[in-house]
C-alpha positions as CSV (number, residue, x, y, z in Angstrom):
1,M,-3.9,-12.5,-8.2
2,A,-6.4,-13.1,-10.9
3,D,-5.4,-12.8,-14.7
4,H,-4.8,-9.2,-15.8
5,S,-8.1,-9.2,-17.9
6,S,-9.8,-8.4,-14.6
7,N,-9.5,-5.0,-12.8
8,S,-7.2,-5.7,-9.8
9,V,-5.4,-4.0,-7.0
10,L,-2.7,-5.3,-4.7
11,V,-2.4,-3.6,-1.3
12,L,1.0,-4.3,0.4
13,H,1.6,-3.5,4.1
14,G,5.0,-3.4,5.4
15,P,6.6,-4.3,8.8
16,N,4.9,-4.0,12.1
17,L,1.5,-3.1,10.5
18,N,0.3,-6.5,11.8
19,L,0.3,-4.9,15.2
20,L,-2.1,-2.0,14.3
21,G,-4.6,-1.5,17.0
22,L,-2.0,-2.2,19.7
23,R,1.1,-0.3,18.4
24,E,1.2,3.4,19.3
25,P,-2.5,4.2,18.8
26,E,-1.6,7.9,19.2
27,H,0.2,7.6,15.8
28,Y,-1.5,4.8,14.0
29,G,-5.1,4.7,15.4
30,R,-7.0,1.9,16.8
31,A,-8.1,0.1,13.7
32,T,-6.6,-3.3,13.2
33,L,-5.0,-4.5,10.0
34,E,-7.8,-7.1,9.6
35,T,-10.4,-4.3,9.9
36,I,-8.7,-2.2,7.3
37,D,-8.3,-5.1,4.9
38,A,-11.9,-6.2,5.3
39,S,-13.1,-2.7,4.6
40,L,-10.9,-2.4,1.5
41,K,-12.2,-5.7,0.2
42,Q,-15.8,-4.6,0.6
43,Q,-15.1,-1.3,-1.1
44,A,-13.4,-3.1,-4.0
45,Q,-16.1,-5.7,-4.4
46,K,-18.8,-2.9,-4.6
47,S,-16.8,-1.6,-7.6
48,G,-16.2,-5.0,-9.2
49,I,-12.5,-4.8,-8.5
50,L,-10.5,-7.8,-7.4
51,L,-8.4,-6.9,-4.4
52,E,-5.6,-8.8,-2.6
53,T,-3.8,-7.6,0.6
54,F,-0.5,-8.8,1.9
55,Q,1.5,-7.9,5.0
56,S,4.9,-9.0,5.8
57,N,7.6,-8.0,8.3
58,H,10.3,-9.3,5.9
59,E,11.6,-7.2,3.1
60,A,12.4,-10.2,0.8
61,E,8.8,-11.3,1.0
62,L,7.4,-7.9,0.0
63,I,10.0,-7.8,-2.8
64,G,8.9,-11.3,-4.0
65,K,5.3,-10.2,-4.0
66,I,6.2,-7.2,-6.2
67,H,8.4,-9.3,-8.5
68,A,5.4,-11.6,-9.1
69,L,3.6,-8.7,-10.7
70,A,6.0,-9.0,-13.6
71,K,4.3,-12.3,-14.6
72,H,0.9,-11.6,-13.0
73,P,0.3,-7.9,-13.2
74,V,-2.3,-5.9,-11.4
75,D,-3.7,-2.6,-12.5
76,F,-2.7,-0.7,-9.4
77,L,-0.7,-1.0,-6.3
78,I,-1.3,0.6,-2.9
79,I,1.7,0.3,-0.7
80,N,2.4,1.2,2.9
81,P,6.2,0.4,3.1
82,A,6.1,1.4,6.8
83,A,9.7,1.6,8.2
84,F,11.0,0.4,4.8
85,T,9.9,3.8,3.5
86,H,13.0,5.4,4.9
87,T,15.5,2.5,4.3
88,S,14.7,0.2,1.4
89,V,16.3,1.0,-1.9
90,A,15.7,-2.7,-2.8
91,L,11.9,-2.4,-2.3
92,R,11.9,0.9,-4.3
93,D,13.8,-0.9,-7.2
94,A,11.4,-3.8,-7.2
95,V,8.4,-1.3,-7.5
96,S,10.2,0.6,-10.3
97,A,10.9,-2.6,-12.1
98,V,7.3,-3.9,-12.5
99,K,6.0,-0.5,-13.7
100,V,2.6,-0.8,-11.9
101,P,1.2,2.6,-10.9
102,F,1.1,3.0,-7.2
103,I,0.1,5.2,-4.3
104,E,2.2,5.4,-1.1
105,V,0.1,5.3,2.0
106,H,1.1,6.2,5.7
107,L,-1.3,6.1,8.5
108,S,0.6,8.8,10.4
109,N,1.9,12.1,9.1
110,I,5.5,11.2,8.6
111,Y,6.4,14.9,8.2
112,T,5.3,15.7,11.9
113,R,7.4,12.9,13.3
114,E,11.1,12.2,13.8
115,T,13.3,13.7,11.1
116,F,14.5,10.2,9.8
117,R,10.9,9.6,8.8
118,H,10.7,12.6,6.6
119,H,12.5,10.9,3.7
120,S,10.8,8.4,1.5
121,Y,12.4,6.2,-1.1
122,F,9.0,5.9,-2.8
123,S,7.4,9.3,-3.1
124,D,9.2,10.5,-6.1
125,I,8.1,7.6,-8.1
126,A,4.5,7.3,-6.7
127,V,1.4,8.6,-8.5
128,G,0.6,10.1,-5.1
129,V,1.2,10.0,-1.4
130,I,-1.4,9.9,1.3
131,S,0.0,10.6,4.8
132,G,-1.5,11.3,8.1
133,L,-5.2,10.4,7.5
134,G,-5.2,7.1,9.3
135,A,-7.0,4.1,8.0
136,Q,-9.1,6.4,5.7
137,G,-5.9,7.0,3.6
138,Y,-6.1,3.5,2.3
139,S,-9.8,3.9,1.3
140,L,-8.9,7.2,-0.4
141,A,-6.1,5.5,-2.3
142,L,-8.4,2.7,-3.3
143,D,-11.0,5.2,-4.5
144,Y,-8.4,6.8,-6.7
145,A,-7.3,3.4,-8.0
146,I,-10.8,2.3,-8.8
147,N,-11.5,5.6,-10.7
148,T,-8.2,5.3,-12.6
149,I,-8.9,1.6,-13.6
150,T,-12.5,2.1,-14.6
151,R,-11.9,5.1,-16.7
152,A,-9.0,3.5,-18.6
């Protein structure tokens, strides 16, 4: 990410999101991760915001990306922890440690799905949670981040 003097946002995508467009479209829609990321980058560029996206199926890689924010901070984080939402205290601890405001995003409405998906390790420390609005949830989260950054 660029130096912190620039307005910047990091978008993190958790496991299996690389399969968007193929994986359970009834829950996740037909948009691919590449399409979502391209749209977000275009949205950020129009607002003069630097945006980086990163997806990993590996918890340690996501934690490493978050740890890097301690030395190379961003103004805002948008994270879809995916399955790690319901399992990863380690990822939660990493997000808490770097003290970057963040929005938790879920493509599907986790509260209308299996009961194990109803609990999030992130929601109580997030600025906000967007769940069930498909790919548009990322765009709405980025709108909020841009407005927050540019008013500061």
